[in-house]
C-alpha positions, 0 to 999 in steps of 0.5 A: 218780692224777695228771691227765695233760694233753698240750697240743698245739702248733705251731711257726709262722713269725712272721706278721710275717716274709716269708712265701712258698712253697718250691719244691715248694709247701709253706710255706718255713720255713727263711727266716723266723723261727719261734715258738709259735703265739700261739693255742697259747699260750692252750692251755697257759695253761689247762693250768696253770690246770687243773693248778692246780686239781688235786690231782695233774697233769702237762702234757706239751707235744707238737709236730710239726716240724723241729729248730726246733720245740724252741723252741715247746717251751721257751716252753711249758716256760718258762711252766710245763709239765713235760715235752715230746715232739718227733716230728721225722722227714724224712718229715713234710715236707709232712704236711697236717692228716690226716698231722698228726693221725695222728702227734699221735694216735700221740704222745699215745697213746704219752705217756698221757692224760687230757685233751688241750688245743690251740688253736682254730686255728695261725696259719699253716694257720688250718684249726681242724679238728685237735682234731676229727680228733684226737679221732676218731682217738683215739675220745674226745669233743670239747669244741672252741672253748671260751672257759672250761674245767674239770675236776672229777671225771673230767669236762671242762666248758666254755663255748663262745660263739656270735654270739647264745648260749653254750652249756655243754658237758661230756664225760667224760675222756678227751677232746680240748678246744680253747680259743679267744683269749678264754679269758684271757691267757697268762702271760709266762714269768718268768726263773725259769721260763726257767732251769727249762725248760732242765732240764726233759726233751724226748723226741725220737721219730720215725715208727718210734717211733710205728709210722707208714709214711713213706707215710702222712704227708708229701706222699705221704700228703697228702690235700690238695695245692697246685696252684700259687701266685701272689704277692699283688698290690702295693697300689694307691693309694687313692681320694682325694675332695677336698672343694671343696663337694661332698665328701659327694656325691663320697663317697656316690658312691664308697661306692655305686659300691663297694656299701657303701651 
C-alpha cells in the first residue's frame, strides 16, 4: 500500500518586504509579495527523501490561504510533490493557530494520510505550536523538531537535537512530525520540475467542503486577538567611542553602562 504523505505548507509575506497590519489588525498580505515559507521547504525536502526510500509513496502538499497561496503549492510541486490541496474561503480571514489547525485537520483527514510533515514554525507567525495542535486534533502521535527523520515498517523515527543532548524518538504511523532548518538543504526546482508542476493536480476546497462552520474560524472564532499595534521606533544613532588615548576605558565604561560586562 502506498505511503500517503501530507506536507502542510504556508504562503507567507516576504520577510524582506515592508510588512504591516491592515485596518482590522490582521497582517496585510495584499501590499507585500508572498512566497512559500522557507521553513516549510525543509518539510517538503524531507517528504521527498522519505518517498525516495519508500517502495511506493505519494506526496500531497496542503495549504490554507488566499488565491495567491497557490504559488506556494506550485513551488512545492516543482520540487517534486505529486499533488496539492488548497483550502480557500473568505471566512478564513483572521484565523489564528486554533482555527488554522482545525481546517488543516479536516483537510488532512479528507485527503487521507499516513504521515503529516510540517516545518518547525511559520516565518510570519513563528508560534511553532501548530504541529502539536494538529496532532491533538487528529488524535495521533507527534514527533516534533526533528533534524533527522526516516520511515520504515510503519514507524517514523527521528533525532531531536537540544542544547546539551540529542534524543532518538519514534512513533507508529499515522503520525505528525515537524522538521527543523537543520534537517538538510531543500533542493532547488529544476526546469523540468517547474514545467511538470503546471500539469500536476491542485484541488480547491472551502469550509463547506470540510464541514466547518464560519463561526469556528476567522476573526469570529479566533482564540487570540490583537488589541493594538505600533510602528517600530526609528533606529537611533549609535554611540561612538573615540580613541584619543583613553579608548579602552571609554569602551569599558560604555559596556558596563549597558550591563554587558
